[in-house]
C-alpha positions, 0 to 999 in steps of 0.5 A, a space after each residue: 557479526 556476533 549472535 547478540 548483534 544479529 538478534 539486536 538488529 533483528 529486534 530493531 528491524 521488527 520494531 520498525 516493521 511494527 511501527 510501519 504497520 501501525 502507520 499503515 493501519 491508521 492510513 487504511 482507516 483514514 483512506 477508507 473514511 475519506 473514500 466513503 465521504 468523497 464517493 457519497 458527495 460524488 453520488 449525491 452531486 452526479 448520481 454516479 457511483 465512483 466504484 462503478 467506474 474504471 479507476 476507482 481502485 487507483 483513487 483509493 490507493 492515492 488516498 491511502 498513499 496520502 494518508 501514509 505520507 501524512 502519518 509518516 511525516 506526522 502531518 496528519 498525526 494530530 495527537 502529536 502536534 505541538 506548536 514549535 514556532 517558525 524558525 526551526 529550519 536547516 537551509 544549508 544542504 547536504 549537512 550530515 545527511 545519510 544516504 539512507 535518508 536521502 533514498 527514503 525521501 526520494 522513494 517516499 515522493 516517487 508515487 506522488 509524481 506518478 499520481 498527481 499528474 494523473 489526477 490533475 489533468 488541467 495542468 500541461 505537465 512538463 519537467 519544470 512544472 513537475 519540479 515546482 509541484 514537488 518542491 511546493 508539496 514538500 515545502 508545505 509538509 515541512 512547514 506543517 512539521 515545523 509549526 505543528 509537529 515540533 520538527 526541524 525543517 530541512 532543505 535536504 528533505 525538500 531537495 530529495 522529495 522533489 527529486 522523487 516527484 520528478 522521477 515519478 513523473 518520468 515513470 508516469 510518462 513512460 507508463 503512459 506510452 507503454 500502456 497507450 495501446 493497451 485496453 485498461 479497465 476493471 480487469 487491470 484494476 483486478 490485477 492491482 487489487 490482487 497485488 495489494 492482497 498479496 502484500 497484505 497476506 504473504 507471510 514474511 517474518 519467520 514465514 508466519 506473520 504477514 502485514 495483514 496480521 500486524 495491521 489487525 494487531 495495530 488496530 487492537 484486533 486479534 489476528 487469530 481466534 485463539 490468541 489473547 491479543 498476541 499475533 504470534 499465538 497461532 491458535 484457531 481461525 486465522 482472521 487475516 485470511 478471511 478478508 484476503 479470501 474475500 479480496 481474492 474472490 472479488 478480484 477473480 470476479 472482476 477479472 472474469 467479467 472483464 477478460 479483455 482488459 489488460 492484466 485480467 488473465 493474470 489477475 484471474 490466475 493469481 486470484 485462483 492461486 490465492 483462494 486455493 492456498 488460503 482454503 488449503 491452509 485453513 484445512 491444513 490447520 484443522 487437519 493438524 498440519 497435514 501436508 495433504 491439503 496443501 498438495 491437493 490445493 496446489 493440484 486444483 490450482 494448477 488445473 484451474 489455472 491451465 483452463 484459465 490460460 486456455 480460455 
């Protein structure tokens, strides 16, 4: 591959990542609003706070996942809606279908198969019902795409979405058996929260840009105090680190309060590591990229983590 082709491929990949981060940003906003509304209704009706009960982070992740699928499929992207009729369907399977699209359609619905049986417990789930549920949900999405998003409904999408749902349902069954004897609770959710924090904060593009940076940029917010709306100008305070430090502290506090829950100790160690690294990174910026703060941060992290493991 010549250098020009490599540069072009990297540019296309970056464009896809930026588009994906835009979807993530909008999904986070929608999921947060939906979670706030549902929590308020739940509190007014039952006088209980969802956030004070185990499972609240899973509920939020499910809402975020639904919003993300809605944005990717344009079902929730109302600004792009236009009436397209009812007849734009491809009902012949496996025609000009790429393996990448098959894989993506399967992976997109895999979490659906994990979440739906968890939240809809009135149904006695089995493989047949999982297949029917996956097909119906996929058909509903395809219908909205055809009628309102001006896209062509494809039987292949329904087939591989259903396959993804079924795989997710199988994984959900396996997880239930594995975690059946584990003490799940807030400490477990702290581990999930710290993993999400890592997803948002760990740099991946040229080892400098994180998903959190791109989400802020998609919301027309600066990720650095010294730049002018451009995420690659690394000047001043790195705004992305602020919510990440807060999330890491919250994760540590939850895990510390519920130490017997499955995953709590791991959550504490990772949270401490993140907090120390974020602070060390911030000091490193102020000290003009000296490596000493990061070394000191690593030593502090190692000492604290050792004490955490011991106790």
